HTML snippet that shows the backbone in 3Dmol.js (N, CA, C, O; Angstrom):
<script src="https://3Dmol.org/build/3Dmol-min.js"></script>
<div id="view" style="width:600px;height:400px;position:relative"></div>
<script>
const pdb = `
ATOM      1  N   MET A   1     137.800 189.554 123.500  1.00  0.00           N
ATOM      2  CA  MET A   1     138.719 188.954 124.446  1.00  0.00           C
ATOM      3  C   MET A   1     139.504 190.025 125.185  1.00  0.00           C
ATOM      4  O   MET A   1     139.715 189.910 126.392  1.00  0.00           O
ATOM      5  N   GLY A   2     139.945 191.076 124.475  1.00  0.00           N
ATOM      6  CA  GLY A   2     140.772 192.110 125.086  1.00  0.00           C
ATOM      7  C   GLY A   2     140.106 192.778 126.274  1.00  0.00           C
ATOM      8  O   GLY A   2     140.736 192.986 127.310  1.00  0.00           O
ATOM      9  N   GLY A   3     138.821 193.117 126.124  1.00  0.00           N
ATOM     10  CA  GLY A   3     138.109 193.759 127.223  1.00  0.00           C
ATOM     11  C   GLY A   3     137.974 192.851 128.427  1.00  0.00           C
ATOM     12  O   GLY A   3     138.069 193.304 129.567  1.00  0.00           O
ATOM     13  N   SER A   4     137.751 191.570 128.178  1.00  0.00           N
ATOM     14  CA  SER A   4     137.637 190.605 129.276  1.00  0.00           C
ATOM     15  C   SER A   4     138.953 190.463 130.029  1.00  0.00           C
ATOM     16  O   SER A   4     138.971 190.384 131.257  1.00  0.00           O
ATOM     17  N   VAL A   5     140.041 190.432 129.292  1.00  0.00           N
ATOM     18  CA  VAL A   5     141.364 190.311 129.908  1.00  0.00           C
ATOM     19  C   VAL A   5     141.686 191.572 130.711  1.00  0.00           C
ATOM     20  O   VAL A   5     142.213 191.488 131.821  1.00  0.00           O
ATOM     21  N   ASP A   6     141.369 192.735 130.149  1.00  0.00           N
ATOM     22  CA  ASP A   6     141.600 193.987 130.879  1.00  0.00           C
ATOM     23  C   ASP A   6     140.806 194.009 132.180  1.00  0.00           C
ATOM     24  O   ASP A   6     141.317 194.421 133.221  1.00  0.00           O
ATOM     25  N   ALA A   7     139.555 193.563 132.113  1.00  0.00           N
ATOM     26  CA  ALA A   7     138.713 193.524 133.309  1.00  0.00           C
ATOM     27  C   ALA A   7     139.280 192.548 134.341  1.00  0.00           C
ATOM     28  O   ALA A   7     139.283 192.841 135.536  1.00  0.00           O
ATOM     29  N   MET A   8     139.755 191.401 133.888  1.00  0.00           N
ATOM     30  CA  MET A   8     140.338 190.417 134.798  1.00  0.00           C
ATOM     31  C   MET A   8     141.597 190.966 135.461  1.00  0.00           C
ATOM     32  O   MET A   8     141.798 190.784 136.662  1.00  0.00           O
ATOM     33  N   ASN A   9     142.451 191.643 134.677  1.00  0.00           N
ATOM     34  CA  ASN A   9     143.660 192.224 135.248  1.00  0.00           C
ATOM     35  C   ASN A   9     143.325 193.309 136.269  1.00  0.00           C
ATOM     36  O   ASN A   9     143.972 193.402 137.312  1.00  0.00           O
ATOM     37  N   SER A  10     142.328 194.122 135.974  1.00  0.00           N
ATOM     38  CA  SER A  10     141.897 195.156 136.924  1.00  0.00           C
ATOM     39  C   SER A  10     141.360 194.522 138.203  1.00  0.00           C
ATOM     40  O   SER A  10     141.657 194.982 139.306  1.00  0.00           O
ATOM     41  N   PHE A  11     140.577 193.473 138.049  1.00  0.00           N
ATOM     42  CA  PHE A  11     140.019 192.781 139.212  1.00  0.00           C
ATOM     43  C   PHE A  11     141.122 192.168 140.069  1.00  0.00           C
ATOM     44  O   PHE A  11     141.141 192.349 141.286  1.00  0.00           O
ATOM     45  N   LEU A  12     142.041 191.442 139.432  1.00  0.00           N
ATOM     46  CA  LEU A  12     143.143 190.818 140.168  1.00  0.00           C
ATOM     47  C   LEU A  12     143.964 191.865 140.905  1.00  0.00           C
ATOM     48  O   LEU A  12     144.376 191.653 142.045  1.00  0.00           O
ATOM     49  N   ASN A  13     144.199 193.001 140.247  1.00  0.00           N
ATOM     50  CA  ASN A  13     144.974 194.066 140.866  1.00  0.00           C
ATOM     51  C   ASN A  13     144.239 194.678 142.049  1.00  0.00           C
ATOM     52  O   ASN A  13     144.851 194.964 143.079  1.00  0.00           O
ATOM     53  N   SER A  14     142.934 194.879 141.912  1.00  0.00           N
ATOM     54  CA  SER A  14     142.165 195.462 143.015  1.00  0.00           C
ATOM     55  C   SER A  14     142.116 194.532 144.223  1.00  0.00           C
ATOM     56  O   SER A  14     141.933 194.986 145.352  1.00  0.00           O
ATOM     57  N   MET A  15     142.280 193.240 143.985  1.00  0.00           N
ATOM     58  CA  MET A  15     142.309 192.256 145.062  1.00  0.00           C
ATOM     59  C   MET A  15     143.719 192.069 145.633  1.00  0.00           C
ATOM     60  O   MET A  15     143.917 191.283 146.560  1.00  0.00           O
ATOM     61  N   GLY A  16     144.697 192.793 145.076  1.00  0.00           N
ATOM     62  CA  GLY A  16     146.072 192.697 145.565  1.00  0.00           C
ATOM     63  C   GLY A  16     146.791 191.436 145.130  1.00  0.00           C
ATOM     64  O   GLY A  16     147.766 191.027 145.761  1.00  0.00           O
ATOM     65  N   ARG A  17     146.319 190.817 144.059  1.00  0.00           N
ATOM     66  CA  ARG A  17     146.936 189.573 143.570  1.00  0.00           C
ATOM     67  C   ARG A  17     148.112 189.871 142.654  1.00  0.00           C
ATOM     68  O   ARG A  17     148.033 190.757 141.803  1.00  0.00           O
ATOM     69  N   ASP A  18     149.172 189.153 142.822  1.00  0.00           N
ATOM     70  CA  ASP A  18     150.378 189.299 142.007  1.00  0.00           C
ATOM     71  C   ASP A  18     150.242 188.442 140.748  1.00  0.00           C
ATOM     72  O   ASP A  18     151.051 187.549 140.499  1.00  0.00           O
ATOM     73  N   LEU A  19     149.204 188.730 139.963  1.00  0.00           N
ATOM     74  CA  LEU A  19     148.938 187.960 138.747  1.00  0.00           C
ATOM     75  C   LEU A  19     148.619 188.901 137.600  1.00  0.00           C
ATOM     76  O   LEU A  19     148.096 189.996 137.803  1.00  0.00           O
ATOM     77  N   TRP A  20     148.940 188.459 136.396  1.00  0.00           N
ATOM     78  CA  TRP A  20     148.653 189.227 135.186  1.00  0.00           C
ATOM     79  C   TRP A  20     148.244 188.245 134.098  1.00  0.00           C
ATOM     80  O   TRP A  20     148.922 187.240 133.880  1.00  0.00           O
ATOM     81  N   VAL A  21     147.151 188.527 133.420  1.00  0.00           N
ATOM     82  CA  VAL A  21     146.620 187.663 132.370  1.00  0.00           C
ATOM     83  C   VAL A  21     147.065 188.219 131.019  1.00  0.00           C
ATOM     84  O   VAL A  21     146.875 189.401 130.731  1.00  0.00           O
ATOM     85  N   VAL A  22     147.660 187.356 130.194  1.00  0.00           N
ATOM     86  CA  VAL A  22     148.164 187.753 128.879  1.00  0.00           C
ATOM     87  C   VAL A  22     147.527 186.851 127.826  1.00  0.00           C
ATOM     88  O   VAL A  22     147.734 185.638 127.853  1.00  0.00           O
ATOM     89  N   PRO A  23     146.750 187.423 126.892  1.00  0.00           N
ATOM     90  CA  PRO A  23     146.136 186.598 125.850  1.00  0.00           C
ATOM     91  C   PRO A  23     147.016 186.516 124.602  1.00  0.00           C
ATOM     92  O   PRO A  23     147.795 187.426 124.318  1.00  0.00           O
ATOM     93  N   LYS A  24     146.884 185.441 123.881  1.00  0.00           N
ATOM     94  CA  LYS A  24     147.485 185.277 122.551  1.00  0.00           C
ATOM     95  C   LYS A  24     146.396 184.698 121.663  1.00  0.00           C
ATOM     96  O   LYS A  24     145.938 183.575 121.876  1.00  0.00           O
ATOM     97  N   MET A  25     145.986 185.472 120.667  1.00  0.00           N
ATOM     98  CA  MET A  25     144.898 185.031 119.792  1.00  0.00           C
ATOM     99  C   MET A  25     145.415 184.825 118.376  1.00  0.00           C
ATOM    100  O   MET A  25     146.280 185.558 117.896  1.00  0.00           O
ATOM    101  N   ASP A  26     144.873 183.823 117.729  1.00  0.00           N
ATOM    102  CA  ASP A  26     145.251 183.453 116.375  1.00  0.00           C
ATOM    103  C   ASP A  26     143.984 182.995 115.666  1.00  0.00           C
ATOM    104  O   ASP A  26     142.935 182.864 116.298  1.00  0.00           O
ATOM    105  N   ASN A  27     144.068 182.756 114.388  1.00  0.00           N
ATOM    106  CA  ASN A  27     142.908 182.221 113.649  1.00  0.00           C
ATOM    107  C   ASN A  27     142.573 180.804 114.073  1.00  0.00           C
ATOM    108  O   ASN A  27     141.426 180.375 113.951  1.00  0.00           O
ATOM    109  N   LEU A  28     143.564 180.071 114.573  1.00  0.00           N
ATOM    110  CA  LEU A  28     143.368 178.668 114.917  1.00  0.00           C
ATOM    111  C   LEU A  28     143.148 178.413 116.400  1.00  0.00           C
ATOM    112  O   LEU A  28     142.535 177.411 116.768  1.00  0.00           O
ATOM    113  N   PHE A  29     143.641 179.310 117.261  1.00  0.00           N
ATOM    114  CA  PHE A  29     143.569 179.031 118.691  1.00  0.00           C
ATOM    115  C   PHE A  29     143.633 180.317 119.498  1.00  0.00           C
ATOM    116  O   PHE A  29     143.972 181.385 118.988  1.00  0.00           O
ATOM    117  N   THR A  30     143.300 180.179 120.757  1.00  0.00           N
ATOM    118  CA  THR A  30     143.451 181.261 121.727  1.00  0.00           C
ATOM    119  C   THR A  30     144.113 180.678 122.967  1.00  0.00           C
ATOM    120  O   THR A  30     143.712 179.624 123.461  1.00  0.00           O
ATOM    121  N   ILE A  31     145.114 181.363 123.456  1.00  0.00           N
ATOM    122  CA  ILE A  31     145.813 180.947 124.674  1.00  0.00           C
ATOM    123  C   ILE A  31     145.729 182.099 125.662  1.00  0.00           C
ATOM    124  O   ILE A  31     145.902 183.261 125.294  1.00  0.00           O
ATOM    125  N   VAL A  32     145.466 181.773 126.901  1.00  0.00           N
ATOM    126  CA  VAL A  32     145.495 182.763 127.968  1.00  0.00           C
ATOM    127  C   VAL A  32     146.543 182.308 128.972  1.00  0.00           C
ATOM    128  O   VAL A  32     146.420 181.248 129.586  1.00  0.00           O
ATOM    129  N   MET A  33     147.573 183.126 129.125  1.00  0.00           N
ATOM    130  CA  MET A  33     148.652 182.810 130.059  1.00  0.00           C
ATOM    131  C   MET A  33     148.462 183.639 131.318  1.00  0.00           C
ATOM    132  O   MET A  33     148.066 184.802 131.248  1.00  0.00           O
ATOM    133  N   VAL A  34     148.741 183.048 132.453  1.00  0.00           N
ATOM    134  CA  VAL A  34     148.655 183.751 133.727  1.00  0.00           C
ATOM    135  C   VAL A  34     150.056 183.756 134.324  1.00  0.00           C
ATOM    136  O   VAL A  34     150.657 182.705 134.549  1.00  0.00           O
ATOM    137  N   GLN A  35     150.565 184.960 134.576  1.00  0.00           N
ATOM    138  CA  GLN A  35     151.916 185.116 135.100  1.00  0.00           C
ATOM    139  C   GLN A  35     151.893 186.015 136.320  1.00  0.00           C
ATOM    140  O   GLN A  35     150.943 186.769 136.530  1.00  0.00           O
ATOM    141  N   LYS A  36     152.930 185.934 137.113  1.00  0.00           N
ATOM    142  CA  LYS A  36     153.089 186.886 138.214  1.00  0.00           C
ATOM    143  C   LYS A  36     153.476 188.224 137.592  1.00  0.00           C
ATOM    144  O   LYS A  36     154.406 188.303 136.790  1.00  0.00           O
ATOM    145  N   ILE A  37     152.755 189.267 137.971  1.00  0.00           N
ATOM    146  CA  ILE A  37     153.040 190.586 137.408  1.00  0.00           C
ATOM    147  C   ILE A  37     154.429 191.061 137.813  1.00  0.00           C
ATOM    148  O   ILE A  37     155.087 191.758 137.041  1.00  0.00           O
ATOM    149  N   THR A  38     154.886 190.702 138.998  1.00  0.00           N
ATOM    150  CA  THR A  38     156.210 191.126 139.443  1.00  0.00           C
ATOM    151  C   THR A  38     157.301 190.508 138.572  1.00  0.00           C
ATOM    152  O   THR A  38     158.250 191.195 138.195  1.00  0.00           O
ATOM    153  N   VAL A  39     157.177 189.234 138.252  1.00  0.00           N
ATOM    154  CA  VAL A  39     158.167 188.555 137.404  1.00  0.00           C
ATOM    155  C   VAL A  39     158.125 189.130 135.989  1.00  0.00           C
ATOM    156  O   VAL A  39     159.168 189.390 135.389  1.00  0.00           O
ATOM    157  N   LEU A  40     156.924 189.326 135.464  1.00  0.00           N
ATOM    158  CA  LEU A  40     156.755 189.870 134.120  1.00  0.00           C
ATOM    159  C   LEU A  40     157.356 191.271 134.030  1.00  0.00           C
ATOM    160  O   LEU A  40     158.065 191.581 133.073  1.00  0.00           O
ATOM    161  N   ASP A  41     157.079 192.113 135.014  1.00  0.00           N
ATOM    162  CA  ASP A  41     157.589 193.483 134.992  1.00  0.00           C
ATOM    163  C   ASP A  41     159.100 193.523 135.199  1.00  0.00           C
ATOM    164  O   ASP A  41     159.781 194.341 134.580  1.00  0.00           O
ATOM    165  N   ASN A  42     159.635 192.663 136.050  1.00  0.00           N
ATOM    166  CA  ASN A  42     161.092 192.611 136.229  1.00  0.00           C
ATOM    167  C   ASN A  42     161.779 192.267 134.907  1.00  0.00           C
ATOM    168  O   ASN A  42     162.787 192.878 134.551  1.00  0.00           O
ATOM    169  N   GLY A  43     161.240 191.301 134.191  1.00  0.00           N
ATOM    170  CA  GLY A  43     161.792 190.931 132.886  1.00  0.00           C
ATOM    171  C   GLY A  43     161.657 192.060 131.883  1.00  0.00           C
ATOM    172  O   GLY A  43     162.562 192.301 131.083  1.00  0.00           O
ATOM    173  N   SER A  44     160.532 192.751 131.923  1.00  0.00           N
ATOM    174  CA  SER A  44     160.292 193.875 131.024  1.00  0.00           C
ATOM    175  C   SER A  44     161.305 194.990 131.265  1.00  0.00           C
ATOM    176  O   SER A  44     161.778 195.620 130.319  1.00  0.00           O
ATOM    177  N   ARG A  45     161.629 195.228 132.513  1.00  0.00           N
ATOM    178  CA  ARG A  45     162.611 196.273 132.844  1.00  0.00           C
ATOM    179  C   ARG A  45     164.002 195.903 132.312  1.00  0.00           C
ATOM    180  O   ARG A  45     164.738 196.770 131.841  1.00  0.00           O
ATOM    181  N   LYS A  46     164.355 194.625 132.388  1.00  0.00           N
ATOM    182  CA  LYS A  46     165.644 194.179 131.845  1.00  0.00           C
ATOM    183  C   LYS A  46     165.681 194.375 130.328  1.00  0.00           C
ATOM    184  O   LYS A  46     166.684 194.822 129.772  1.00  0.00           O
ATOM    185  N   LEU A  47     164.565 194.032 129.668  1.00  0.00           N
ATOM    186  CA  LEU A  47     164.490 194.226 128.214  1.00  0.00           C
ATOM    187  C   LEU A  47     164.614 195.702 127.859  1.00  0.00           C
ATOM    188  O   LEU A  47     165.280 196.063 126.888  1.00  0.00           O
ATOM    189  N   GLU A  48     163.967 196.555 128.655  1.00  0.00           N
ATOM    190  CA  GLU A  48     164.031 197.990 128.389  1.00  0.00           C
ATOM    191  C   GLU A  48     165.460 198.505 128.543  1.00  0.00           C
ATOM    192  O   GLU A  48     165.917 199.311 127.733  1.00  0.00           O
ATOM    193  N   GLU A  49     166.168 198.049 129.572  1.00  0.00           N
ATOM    194  CA  GLU A  49     167.564 198.445 129.781  1.00  0.00           C
ATOM    195  C   GLU A  49     168.445 198.055 128.597  1.00  0.00           C
ATOM    196  O   GLU A  49     169.418 198.742 128.287  1.00  0.00           O
ATOM    197  N   GLN A  50     168.100 196.952 127.941  1.00  0.00           N
ATOM    198  CA  GLN A  50     168.881 196.464 126.797  1.00  0.00           C
ATOM    199  C   GLN A  50     168.438 197.091 125.483  1.00  0.00           C
ATOM    200  O   GLN A  50     168.975 196.758 124.426  1.00  0.00           O
ATOM    201  N   GLY A  51     167.447 198.011 125.538  1.00  0.00           N
ATOM    202  CA  GLY A  51     166.997 198.695 124.329  1.00  0.00           C
ATOM    203  C   GLY A  51     165.959 197.942 123.521  1.00  0.00           C
ATOM    204  O   GLY A  51     165.666 198.325 122.389  1.00  0.00           O
ATOM    205  N   TYR A  52     165.395 196.881 124.078  1.00  0.00           N
ATOM    206  CA  TYR A  52     164.438 196.052 123.356  1.00  0.00           C
ATOM    207  C   TYR A  52     163.246 196.850 122.824  1.00  0.00           C
ATOM    208  O   TYR A  52     162.790 196.602 121.708  1.00  0.00           O
ATOM    209  N   TYR A  53     162.745 197.791 123.598  1.00  0.00           N
ATOM    210  CA  TYR A  53     161.546 198.528 123.206  1.00  0.00           C
ATOM    211  C   TYR A  53     161.824 199.693 122.268  1.00  0.00           C
ATOM    212  O   TYR A  53     160.891 200.268 121.708  1.00  0.00           O
ATOM    213  N   ASN A  54     163.090 200.050 122.087  1.00  0.00           N
ATOM    214  CA  ASN A  54     163.437 201.162 121.191  1.00  0.00           C
ATOM    215  C   ASN A  54     162.955 200.870 119.774  1.00  0.00           C
ATOM    216  O   ASN A  54     163.314 199.847 119.190  1.00  0.00           O
ATOM    217  N   ASN A  55     162.163 201.746 119.235  1.00  0.00           N
ATOM    218  CA  ASN A  55     161.636 201.637 117.861  1.00  0.00           C
ATOM    219  C   ASN A  55     160.782 200.391 117.634  1.00  0.00           C
ATOM    220  O   ASN A  55     160.493 200.053 116.486  1.00  0.00           O
ATOM    221  N   ARG A  56     160.372 199.702 118.697  1.00  0.00           N
ATOM    222  CA  ARG A  56     159.526 198.522 118.552  1.00  0.00           C
ATOM    223  C   ARG A  56     158.047 198.893 118.645  1.00  0.00           C
ATOM    224  O   ARG A  56     157.226 198.407 117.866  1.00  0.00           O
ATOM    225  N   TYR A  57     157.719 199.751 119.597  1.00  0.00           N
ATOM    226  CA  TYR A  57     156.335 200.153 119.821  1.00  0.00           C
ATOM    227  C   TYR A  57     156.209 201.663 119.693  1.00  0.00           C
ATOM    228  O   TYR A  57     157.121 202.411 120.045  1.00  0.00           O
ATOM    229  N   CYS A  58     155.056 202.098 119.181  1.00  0.00           N
ATOM    230  CA  CYS A  58     154.779 203.530 119.198  1.00  0.00           C
ATOM    231  C   CYS A  58     154.450 203.917 120.646  1.00  0.00           C
ATOM    232  O   CYS A  58     154.291 203.050 121.505  1.00  0.00           O
ATOM    233  N   GLU A  59     154.350 205.208 120.903  1.00  0.00           N
ATOM    234  CA  GLU A  59     154.118 205.687 122.269  1.00  0.00           C
ATOM    235  C   GLU A  59     152.826 205.121 122.860  1.00  0.00           C
ATOM    236  O   GLU A  59     152.783 204.773 124.040  1.00  0.00           O
ATOM    237  N   GLN A  60     151.776 205.030 122.045  1.00  0.00           N
ATOM    238  CA  GLN A  60     150.492 204.501 122.521  1.00  0.00           C
ATOM    239  C   GLN A  60     150.602 203.022 122.894  1.00  0.00           C
ATOM    240  O   GLN A  60     150.072 202.603 123.923  1.00  0.00           O
ATOM    241  N   GLN A  61     151.279 202.240 122.075  1.00  0.00           N
ATOM    242  CA  GLN A  61     151.462 200.818 122.382  1.00  0.00           C
ATOM    243  C   GLN A  61     152.312 200.637 123.630  1.00  0.00           C
ATOM    244  O   GLN A  61     152.027 199.773 124.459  1.00  0.00           O
ATOM    245  N   MET A  62     153.349 201.444 123.764  1.00  0.00           N
ATOM    246  CA  MET A  62     154.218 201.359 124.944  1.00  0.00           C
ATOM    247  C   MET A  62     153.412 201.679 126.198  1.00  0.00           C
ATOM    248  O   MET A  62     153.585 201.035 127.233  1.00  0.00           O
ATOM    249  N   GLU A  63     152.535 202.671 126.102  1.00  0.00           N
ATOM    250  CA  GLU A  63     151.690 203.037 127.236  1.00  0.00           C
ATOM    251  C   GLU A  63     150.765 201.881 127.611  1.00  0.00           C
ATOM    252  O   GLU A  63     150.618 201.560 128.790  1.00  0.00           O
ATOM    253  N   MET A  64     150.146 201.259 126.619  1.00  0.00           N
ATOM    254  CA  MET A  64     149.208 200.165 126.877  1.00  0.00           C
ATOM    255  C   MET A  64     149.898 198.900 127.352  1.00  0.00           C
ATOM    256  O   MET A  64     149.440 198.259 128.298  1.00  0.00           O
ATOM    257  N   MET A  65     150.989 198.537 126.709  1.00  0.00           N
ATOM    258  CA  MET A  65     151.584 197.230 126.946  1.00  0.00           C
ATOM    259  C   MET A  65     152.600 197.205 128.084  1.00  0.00           C
ATOM    260  O   MET A  65     152.770 196.166 128.723  1.00  0.00           O
ATOM    261  N   VAL A  66     153.267 198.297 128.352  1.00  0.00           N
ATOM    262  CA  VAL A  66     154.336 198.286 129.341  1.00  0.00           C
ATOM    263  C   VAL A  66     154.037 199.228 130.509  1.00  0.00           C
ATOM    264  O   VAL A  66     153.995 198.797 131.662  1.00  0.00           O
ATOM    265  N   ASN A  67     153.832 200.489 130.215  1.00  0.00           N
ATOM    266  CA  ASN A  67     153.648 201.477 131.286  1.00  0.00           C
ATOM    267  C   ASN A  67     152.370 201.250 132.083  1.00  0.00           C
ATOM    268  O   ASN A  67     152.359 201.423 133.302  1.00  0.00           O
ATOM    269  N   GLY A  68     151.303 200.868 131.407  1.00  0.00           N
ATOM    270  CA  GLY A  68     150.050 200.582 132.111  1.00  0.00           C
ATOM    271  C   GLY A  68     150.203 199.427 133.087  1.00  0.00           C
ATOM    272  O   GLY A  68     149.725 199.485 134.220  1.00  0.00           O
ATOM    273  N   ARG A  69     150.873 198.381 132.633  1.00  0.00           N
ATOM    274  CA  ARG A  69     151.115 197.224 133.500  1.00  0.00           C
ATOM    275  C   ARG A  69     151.992 197.624 134.679  1.00  0.00           C
ATOM    276  O   ARG A  69     151.787 197.132 135.788  1.00  0.00           O
ATOM    277  N   ARG A  70     152.958 198.501 134.466  1.00  0.00           N
ATOM    278  CA  ARG A  70     153.834 198.948 135.558  1.00  0.00           C
ATOM    279  C   ARG A  70     153.054 199.697 136.636  1.00  0.00           C
ATOM    280  O   ARG A  70     153.355 199.578 137.823  1.00  0.00           O
ATOM    281  N   ARG A  71     152.056 200.465 136.218  1.00  0.00           N
ATOM    282  CA  ARG A  71     151.234 201.154 137.214  1.00  0.00           C
ATOM    283  C   ARG A  71     150.480 200.145 138.076  1.00  0.00           C
ATOM    284  O   ARG A  71     150.355 200.332 139.287  1.00  0.00           O
ATOM    285  N   PHE A  72     149.980 199.083 137.458  1.00  0.00           N
ATOM    286  CA  PHE A  72     149.318 198.025 138.221  1.00  0.00           C
ATOM    287  C   PHE A  72     150.316 197.381 139.182  1.00  0.00           C
ATOM    288  O   PHE A  72     149.971 197.107 140.331  1.00  0.00           O
ATOM    289  N   ARG A  73     151.527 197.141 138.737  1.00  0.00           N
ATOM    290  CA  ARG A  73     152.553 196.518 139.569  1.00  0.00           C
ATOM    291  C   ARG A  73     152.865 197.393 140.786  1.00  0.00           C
ATOM    292  O   ARG A  73     153.052 196.880 141.889  1.00  0.00           O
ATOM    293  N   LYS A  74     152.919 198.713 140.585  1.00  0.00           N
ATOM    294  CA  LYS A  74     153.199 199.628 141.694  1.00  0.00           C
ATOM    295  C   LYS A  74     152.150 199.507 142.777  1.00  0.00           C
ATOM    296  O   LYS A  74     152.461 199.638 143.961  1.00  0.00           O
ATOM    297  N   LYS A  75     150.898 199.258 142.383  1.00  0.00           N
ATOM    298  CA  LYS A  75     149.840 199.064 143.385  1.00  0.00           C
ATOM    299  C   LYS A  75     150.093 197.809 144.197  1.00  0.00           C
ATOM    300  O   LYS A  75     149.868 197.787 145.407  1.00  0.00           O
ATOM    301  N   ILE A  76     150.561 196.761 143.530  1.00  0.00           N
ATOM    302  CA  ILE A  76     150.879 195.502 144.225  1.00  0.00           C
ATOM    303  C   ILE A  76     152.024 195.740 145.212  1.00  0.00           C
ATOM    304  O   ILE A  76     152.001 195.230 146.333  1.00  0.00           O
ATOM    305  N   ASP A  77     153.026 196.520 144.788  1.00  0.00           N
ATOM    306  CA  ASP A  77     154.180 196.803 145.640  1.00  0.00           C
ATOM    307  C   ASP A  77     153.872 197.836 146.712  1.00  0.00           C
ATOM    308  O   ASP A  77     154.686 198.062 147.607  1.00  0.00           O
ATOM    309  N   GLY A  78     152.694 198.469 146.629  1.00  0.00           N
ATOM    310  CA  GLY A  78     152.330 199.475 147.614  1.00  0.00           C
ATOM    311  C   GLY A  78     153.007 200.808 147.414  1.00  0.00           C
ATOM    312  O   GLY A  78     153.169 201.582 148.357  1.00  0.00           O
ATOM    313  N   ILE A  79     153.405 201.076 146.180  1.00  0.00           N
ATOM    314  CA  ILE A  79     154.093 202.345 145.864  1.00  0.00           C
ATOM    315  C   ILE A  79     153.078 203.364 145.391  1.00  0.00           C
ATOM    316  O   ILE A  79     153.442 204.497 145.075  1.00  0.00           O
TER     317      ILE A  79
END
`;
const viewer = $3Dmol.createViewer("view");
viewer.addModel(pdb, "pdb");
viewer.setStyle({}, {cartoon: {color: "spectrum"}});
viewer.zoomTo();
viewer.render();
</script>
């Protein structure tokens, strides 16, 4: 599932779409949420300002889950 979601996010970003696909997998179910990347990243920045990510994720997880998504968002914003 992870590779498919990554591919979908890359595709949406290359098309200039303000969308981000977020999976949630469990033993009983799988949910795929589709959100605006701008809204998701704005919320993420507020959480970061409040210290939410401090000691929550290792550097690799932070790179994958937050910083990587921010780079995609910058492409949408044309930065």
